C-alpha positions in Angstrom: -91.0 13.4 15.0 -88.4 11.5 12.9 -87.6 14.8 10.6 -87.4 17.0 13.8 -84.6 14.2 15.1 -82.7 14.1 11.0 -82.7 18.5 11.9 -81.0 19.0 14.6 -79.3 15.9 14.3 -77.7 17.8 11.1 -77.7 20.7 13.0 -75.8 19.8 15.4 -73.1 18.4 12.6 -73.4 21.1 10.3 -72.0 23.7 13.8 -69.0 20.3 15.5 -67.7 20.7 11.4 -68.0 24.5 11.2 -66.6 25.1 14.9 -63.8 21.6 14.1 -63.0 24.4 10.4 -63.0 27.7 13.0 -60.3 26.3 16.0 -58.3 24.7 12.4 -58.2 28.5 11.1 -57.5 29.9 14.0 -54.6 28.0 14.9 -53.4 28.4 11.7 -53.7 32.4 11.4 -52.2 31.8 14.8 -48.7 29.9 13.6 -48.3 32.3 11.5 -48.1 35.1 13.5 -45.6 33.0 16.0 -43.9 32.8 12.9 -44.0 36.2 12.0 -42.7 37.4 15.7 -40.2 34.7 15.4 -38.5 35.9 11.8 -38.6 39.5 12.9 -36.8 38.8 16.5 -34.4 37.2 14.8 -33.7 39.9 12.5 -33.2 42.1 15.0 -30.5 39.9 16.3 -28.6 40.2 12.8 -29.2 44.0 13.2 -27.7 44.0 16.8 -25.3 42.1 16.2 -23.4 43.3 12.6 -23.8 47.6 14.7 
């Protein structure tokens, strides 16, 4: 009985850790994506101003 509890606890811990890492990864990618878009918009604005 104890072994089953330990295994299920370890499994839930792993999945929680994984989801945390996954969320961090997703938010990091999203931040980079938003920054890239913002950078491109600024570039376009600069170009339109110089024309």
